[in-house]
C-alpha positions, 0 to 999 in steps of 0.5 A: 768240607765235613761228609757223613754227618749224623745218621749218615755216619752211622750207616757208613759201615753198612754202605761200604760193608763189601770194600776190600780194606784188608787187601787194600790195607796190605797193598799199602803195607807192601807200598811202605815196605817196598819203596821206604828208605829206612823203617817205616813204623809210625803212620798218621793217616788223613780222613780215615774215616770210621778207622777201617784202613787203620784197624787193618794196618795196625795188625800188620805192625803199625803205630798210627795216629788217624785223624778225621774232620767229622766227629760221627766218623770218629765216634764210630771209629773210637767205637771199633778201636775199644771193640778190638782193643786197638791203639790207634789214636783217632782225633778231630782234626782238618788236614788243611791245618795239621796240628800233630805234636808228635811228628815226625811220622815215617809215613802219611796215608790219605786213602778212599780218594779223601784228598779230592775233599779239600776242592780247591788248589789253595786246600790242596797246597795247604794239605801238602804243606802239612804232610811235608812238615809232618813227614821226616826226611824221605818219609813217604806220601801215600794217597788216593784219588779219583781219576779225571779221565775215568770220571769224565767218561763214565760217571754216572748220573744216577745211582741207586743201591739197596742194602738189607738188615734186620730191621729195614732196607736201605736204599740209597740214591745217588745224584751226580753232577760235574763242574768239569771246569773245576773238576769237581763232583757234586753228589746228592745222596739220598738215604731211605730207611724202609722199616718192616712194620711199614714206616720209614725215614729219609735224610740227605746229604751232598758231598763234593770231591775233586777229580785230578790228571795224574800229571796235575797231581805229579806237578803238585807233588814236585812243586810241594817238596815230594818226589813222585815214586810210583802210580798204581791203578788202585789198590793193584800193582798195575801201573797201566793207568788208562781211561778206565782207571776210577782210582789211582794210588800214588806214592811220593816221597819227601825230597831232601832239597825242598825248602816249604 
């Protein structure tokens, strides 16, 4: 399940430098304050990557433990945290087998479609069970997932993007294949670093991510001890989710009556 290893992790923040992390953190903050029952202060973030969401959320007043399954991504996250004197605690863990002594938390987050990395029904069940056991009563689970209708209708088999750095030009080629029977998108990344002296390096990494229907996720939530609260078309107040909606943000509450 590990993604973004080695050099890919080092370049991650360049590849997603235009992602509106601050606005997304503000929207998560809105959801937590709007839909929480009781005070929400302590957060567990799953698949935190290089920690940008966590660092912005800390500025909004939250205490955060953030985990990821890539040591290379966590190295970047810890370095960024040191630069801003952050108290976010970054830990290496697989979200399918959570082991957090500080539970329960007021909220659990899983952003940037990362819940799809577990791929299988068994993996998703393990994640939801872990989230349930790490949340306090009525705690919130806020997560983002790839929306199946948009993926099936509009995915790009080939996409090429470029970035300029002081020492090189980065070229990333993304080749996507869909396994519609298993609802999986397999993406092979080929990254070239073209240096100013005429030399270059190249590496490849393949990632597989699952995409979901809203009603499918709703069933997973209700059978895992959660009550769906809201569905949003991305990090916006828009609730009109259509086949053009690539990313869905779900807000769910831990149910009182469920016994996992």
